[in-house]
Each structure stands twice: as structure tokens, then as C-alpha cells.
N, C-alpha and C positions, 0 to 999 in steps of 0.2 A: 610311559612318558620319560624322556631323557632327564637325568638329574641336573640340578642347577649347581654346577661346580665352577667357581670363580678362581682366576679370571677366565673369561670365555670370549671367543671371537664374536664380533658384533653381529655377523650374519646369523650365527647360532642363537644369540640372545634374541634377536627379532623374531626368529622362527619359534622359539620356545614361548615367547610372549604373544604369539598368534597374530603378529602384524602381517607376516608374509612367509612364503616358503624361503629356504635359504637362497635359492636362485633369484627370486624376486627381491629379497633383501639386498643382494649384491647390486641389483639395479638401482634400488633406492640410494644406496651408499655412493655408487658411481655418480649419480645425479646430484649429490649434495643435499639430499632430503633428510638426512639423519644427523643429529648432534649428540655428543657425549659431553655432559657438563658444560653445555653452551658452545662447544667447539665442533666444527664440522667433522664428521667421522670419515675415515678412509678405509678402504678394503684392508683387512688384516688387523685393524685396531681391536683391542681387547677391552672388555667391560669388567670392572671390578664391582663387587657387591657394594651397594650404596650409591653407585654412579647414577646420574640422572640422564636417561636416554630419551630423546624426543624424535618423533617422526612428523614431518610437515602435515598439519591437520588438513590443509588444502589438498595435498596429494592423497591423503587417506580418504577424504570425501570423494574425490574424483575416482579413486580406485574402486570404492564401494559401488559407485554409480555404474561402473562398467563390468562388474562381476555378474556372470550369468550361470544359471543352473537349469539343466533340462533332463526330462525323463523321455527315453526313446524306446519304442517297441521294435526291436531288431528282428527282421525276418530270417529264417534259415537261408543259408546260401550266401550270406553277407559276412565278411570278416570284420572283426572289431578294428584292427589297425594293420598297417604294413601289408597291403594287398600284393600278391604276386601277379605275374602276367595272366590276364584273363579274369582276375578277381576284382570285386568291388568292395570298398570299405564303407563303414557307416558314414563317414564324412563325404564320400563320393555320392551317396544316394539320399541322405537325410534332409539336405537343404538347410542345415543349421550353420551358424557362423563358423567360418574356417578357423577361428581363433580358439574354439573350444576343443577339448580332447576327451575321449572315453575314460571313465574310471574303471579300470579292470577290463576283463574280456569275457565274451561268450564265444565258444568255438564256432566254427563256420556253420555246423549243422544244428546248433542250438538256437533258440529264439527267446524273445521276451525282453524284460526290462534291463536297460543299461543306462547309466547316468553319464552325463557330459557336462563339463564346466570349463571355465578359464581360470578358476581359482586353484592355484598350485598348492595351497595349503592342505587341500582336501585329500590328495592322493595317499600320502603316508598314513593319515589318521583313519582313512576308510579301509585301506588295503593292507596295512601293516599287520602281521599275524598276531602281534601282542594285543590288539584291540578287540578281536573276537566279535565283530558286528554281524548281526543276523542277515542271512540271505535265504529266501524261500523259493522252492522250485516245485513244479509238477512234472513227474517223470512217468513215462509209459514204456513198458518193456515187452519183450517178444513172447513171453509165456506166463502162465499163472504164477502169482507170487506165492512164496512159502513163508510160514511164520518165523522160522529160524533165520531166514534172510533179513526180514524186517527187524528182528531183534538185534541182529548184528549191525544193521545200519544205525540203530539207536546207540549201541554201546561202543562201536568202533570196529573198523576192519583194517587189517594189515594190507597195505598196497605198496609193494616194492620197498619194504623196510620202514614205511611210515604208518603208524597207527592213527586212524582218523579220530578226531575228537567226537565226543557224544553229540548226537543230533536228535531233533524232534521229528518223529515219523508218524504219518497217518495214512492207512490204506484207503483209497478212494474208489477202487474198482478191482476187478479180478486181476488186471495187469497194470494198475496205476497206483501211485502214491504221491503224497506231498511230503517234502522234507525240508527242514530248516537247518542250515549249516552255519557254523561260526568260524569257518576257515574256507580257503579257496585254492587248494592245490590244483595244478594243471590237470584238466579232464577228470577231476576228482570223482564226480558222480558216475561217469561212464566206467571208470576203473573200479569203483566200489561194486557196481553191478556185475562187471565182467569177472570179478573175483569169485562170484557165486554162479557163474554160468549164464547170466542174463545179458541180453543185448538191448541197449536203449534205442527205442524207436522214435521217441519224441521227448525233448527236454526243454522246458519253458521256465524261465525265471519270472516270478510274479511279484517279488518284493525285495527291496534292499533297505534294511532298517525300517524307518517309518514311511518310506516312499513305496507306494503300491502301483502296480501296472493298471489295475482297475479295468475300465472299459476302453483304454487307449488302443486304437486300431493298429494293426500291424503296419510297420513302415511309417508311422506317424510319431510326432513328438509333442510334448507340452512343456511349458515353463514351470519350474518349481519356484514358488514364491510364497509370501505371506507366512502364516503360522506353520505350514508344512516345511518351509525352508528354515524357519527359526528353530523348529524342533530338530531338524536334521543337523544343522550346524551346532546346536547346543549339545547334542549327543556326541558329537565329534570333539567337543571342547573348543569350538570356534565361535566367532561372532562376526557379524557384518561390520 
């Protein structure tokens, strides 16, 4: 978490206090919804320790009412974002509100759980490498697994100069294993397998923190709400 060093810009203050992302905070300020010591705040204003900062309660209630969170089971062949010619993205096929966005990515040939929301606060707190949130996968490879490979998956593998962080691994079949990671380098699991001569034949994400894929059918989505949502946001250090 970023340190509270005063004076600080008002948008940073609002982000640190979990009102909104910095971009959303700028919108609040532009619209006159924020005051510092009873005076309307302006972009670039700074907050000193002990200042009284207020955000319109009406606006916060309206904002909370419009925040949405979804779990989606992405099929293989669909890209997470920015489709190229001839490709389709999650938002092209899922039928979810166009105002939400995916949190992170699954590469085109991978499948499984991906979260979507219109809550801009979540992105950094879920994906920032300093937070180390768990993501669980089922992986199937092209040949029988070897004990030394599974051990290296647990303790760390050097992939192009980066040593992966310790992981939890359980073999589930001759050519399959479950793995829980606390980081998300690009194509990390495929690169970890390739480093020991294995080719990934199927990669499915089944959990992000407390959100589980469960019986959600491929290509379908469900709303995250209630206690599940409360726990998710609480573990991110956020609140509705």
C-alpha cells in the first residue's frame, strides 16, 4: 500500500482512502462532489494531514448502486481484450454490460474464470504484484509428469531472468496438476512448463482469491454479490 505522505494530491488521497480510483476521483472533483475543509476541491489541490475531506454522500450511494461484479467462464479461442481482425473478445460474446472490463487476462487458448467489473478501484489491488493474491489453475501437459518438475514448480523456475515465486502444486493425473500462483507474469504457466520441455495442452483457471468457477458453464457468467462479494472486497482492502 502506498504511504500516506502529506501534503498529497486530492485524487491520490481519495484513492488511498478507497473512495475511488484516481481516474474516478478526478471525475468526482471535476463535478464538484468533493470538499476540503468545507470548500469545493479542484483538480491539483493538495490535502494536508488533519484536513477534513468529504465526498457527496448522495453520489457515493448512487455509485455503490451502479457497481457490478461478474464471474465469467471464458472459452478457449476468445481473447480477453483488444481483439485483432477476425478475433472476438469477452465483451463481444459474453452479453455483459459494455461498461464493465476484465480484471487481468487469460490468453486466447486458455479458458476458465475471469472477473469483470466497472469498479476501477479493484484493478491495482487485485493485479498489483505487491499484493500476491491467489489464482488457481488446472493444467494438462503433453507427456507424463516428472517429480523434479513438480518440485521446481513449487519452489520456483527461472523464466527469462525472472524466478517465479513459490506455488502450491498437486498432481491430479499422469499428465495433469493443479497449481496456485500468487503472481501473474505473461504466459507464466506455459513458460514454466516449457522450461522443462512440457507443452501445455489445456489450461483452465478455476479460482481467483475466494471466487470459484464451480459449476459455471463455459461461455456463461454470474453476478458476484452478497457474502462472496463482501469477502472479495474485504480481502482487497475495499468496501462498497
